[in-house]
N, C-alpha and C positions, 0 to 999 in steps of 0.2 A: 195406137201405132198402125193398126190396119188401114185406117183412113189416110194417114200420112204416107204410108207405103204405096197405097193405090194411087195417090196423087202424083208422087215423084217418079214412080216406076224405076226406070234405069238411069235416071239423071245422076251424074256424078256429083258427089258432095262438094267438090271444089268449084263446081259451076253454079252453085246455089248462092244467091246474094241475099242480103237482108231485106231488100225491097221485094224480092220474089217470095220470101218467106211470109211477109205480111200479106201479099196477094193470095198466097196459098191458104192462109188462115181465113180470109174472107170467102174464098171459094169452098173450102171444106166445111166451114161452119157459117152459112149465110144468115141464119136467123137466130143467133144467140147473142149473149152479152159480150162486151169486150173482155171481161174477166175470163169467160169460158174460152174465147179465142186465144188469149194469152196462155191459159193453163193447158189446154188440150191440143194446141197447134204449135204456137211459137216455142214454148218450153221444150217439148219433146224433139222438135226438129233441130233446135239449137243444140240440145244435148247430144244428139247423134253426130252432128257435124263436129262439135268440140271433142267428142270421143275419138273421132277419126283424126282430128288434129293432134291428139296425144300420140298417135301412131305415125305422125308426120305424113299423113296422106293429103292434108290440106291445111289451110290457115284457120286459126280460131275465128269465131264470128260472134258479133254482138248485134242483137236485134232490138230495135225500139218497140216497146210494148204499146198496145192500144190503151188509150186513156180510160181509166176506170173511175166512174163516179162513186164516191164513198158516201154512204148514208149512215147517219148516227143511229145506232141500235140501242134501244132502252134495256138496261139490265134489270133483271128481277131483283126485288128487295125481299127482305124477310117478311115484311107485311104482305106483299103480294103472294108469297109462298103460303103463308098461313091462311089467307083468304081462299086461295085455290084449294088447299087441303080440306078446309071446312066444307066446301061444296063438292068435293070429289065423291063419287058414289061408290068407290072401291078403295080399299087400303093399298092396292097395287098402284093405282094412279097417284094417290096422295104421296105414297112413299117414293115413287119415281121422281116427282117434282122436288121433294126435299133432298133426295139422294144427289141429284145433279147439282143442286144449289150448294150443298155442304161438302161435296167432294170435288166439284169441278168436272165431273165426268161428262163426256159427250153422250148424246142420247143413245147412239149405237153401242157405246161402251157400257152404259147402264143396263141396257136391255140384254146384254150378253152375260151379265153377272148371274151366277148360280149360287145356291146355298152353300156349295162346297167352297166358294170363294170368300165367304163371310165368316168372321169369327167375332160373335157378339161379346164374348167374354173379354177378348183383348181389344175390342172396339176397332177392328181393322177389316179392310176389304181389299182383295186383289183385283185390280182393274186392268184388263187387257186393252192397251191403247191401239185402237184400230188404225189411226192415222199415222202413228210412228212405228208400229210394228213391234212394240215391246210391252213390258208390263210395269206397273207401279203399285205400291201398296199405299192405301189412303186411310186416314183416321176417320172413325165414325163418332161424331159428337153425340152426347147422350140423347138429345131429342131424336136423332136419326136412329139410334139403337132402339128406342121405344117404338118408332114408326115401323121399323123392320120386324120387330117382335110381334107386332099386330097383324102382320101379313101371314095368312094361312100357308103352312108349308105342305108341299107334296113330295115329289122325288127330289133328293138333294142335288141331282144333276140337272133339274129343270130350272129355267130362268126365274129369278126372284120376282120380277115385275110382270110376269105372265105374257106380256105382249111380244109377239114374234118379231115385228119390225116397227119402225116409227110410223109407217102408214096405218098400221093396225090401231094405233092409239091417237092418231092425229085428230079425228073427228070428235072423239070423246074429250080430248084435251081442250079443243076449242069450245065445246059446249059447256065444259066446266067453268071456263073463264067467263063465258056469257052469263051463267047462273050466278057467279060470284060478283058480276058487274065490275070486273077489273079489266085492265088493258089486255088485249089479245096477244100476249107475248109468245114467242116461239120457244121451242125446247132449248135452243142455244142461249136464250136470255138467262136461263138458270146458270149455265156455265159462265156467262158474261157477268152475272151478279156475284158469283163466287170470287172472281178476280177483282171486281170493282169494290166489293165489301172489304176484302183484305187490304187493298191498296189504300182505301180511305181510313182503315184502322192503323195505317202507318207501317204495314208490312212491306218490306222492300221487294221490288220486282223480281229479283233473283230467286227469292224464297217462294214468291207466288208462282213463278214459272215452274219451279220444282214440284210444289204441292199439287198444281193443276195439270202437270204433264205437258207443259208447253216446251218445245225445243228452243224457241227463240225468246230471250228475255226482252229484246227490242220489240217484238210483236206484242208482248204483254203490256209494255209501257205505252206503246203508241195506240193500241186498240182499246185497252180497257182502262187506261188512266183518264179520269174526267176532272176537269178543272172545277174548283169550288167557286161559287158566286159570292162567298162571304169575304168582303174586302178587309174586314177586321182581323183576318187570319194573320196578317203581317205583324200583329202584336206579338206573335210567338217569337219573333226575332229578338225582341227586348225582354222576353220572359214574362209578358203580361198574361195574367190568368184570364183566359177567354170566357170563363164561366161567370166573370164579374163584369158588369157594365162599367164604362169609363166616363159617363157623363150623366148629369141629373135628369135628362129627358128620357133616359132608358126606362123600360117598363119594370126592370128588376132593380132592387136596391143595390147601389154599388158599394164596393168594398170601403170600409172606414179608412180614412187617411189617403184615399186616392185623389189626386188632383186632376 
């Protein structure tokens, strides 16, 4: 807001037009991505004006966002996580990867977890959601319970995964992926993998959003839903057993009596 305020100074909100807001975004943030201009300039300026409109000081305003190029992000798979953990030199790093993958926690949320937040007996963890400003309780699958139990404990108030910030573990994260000879996925790929894996298992987006702490179900569906390349999946409509081939040229013996 400081940059926004410095730009507009004493300009009356009723005199600010959508075009002027877009120009302001370019001036305030000349060397950033379109997404950053939208998030840090257009969104707050529009919010202030529309707040004033609620007090009848001006009319509400709508501003066209800058076009953002979307890039497909690769989700982490269980195989990726297992390879990463095998080559991690500390149980803290190995546990961090598995924790994000099996709870859907953001890296900032995972790094803030302390031993006081974890109940291994009940297989639960309290996650403070930094982006939403609230808390959620997540389930700890057995493999994650084992990984956490292998992490040396110190003070119960200290972070479980030892690293203070994401930057403290970024280099060792990348080096571990290199040693494992796996794709150099980001921290967020683990959270991405959490949602993708559940969706592919048939879990509905509403439940996935709740379990992973997403506020928007639509965001889960549009961001983490990935189409399958298997054309034969349409056999599900007629009740066809997909585990059984339907023609003689298949590599697997097909079901007796299938035509």
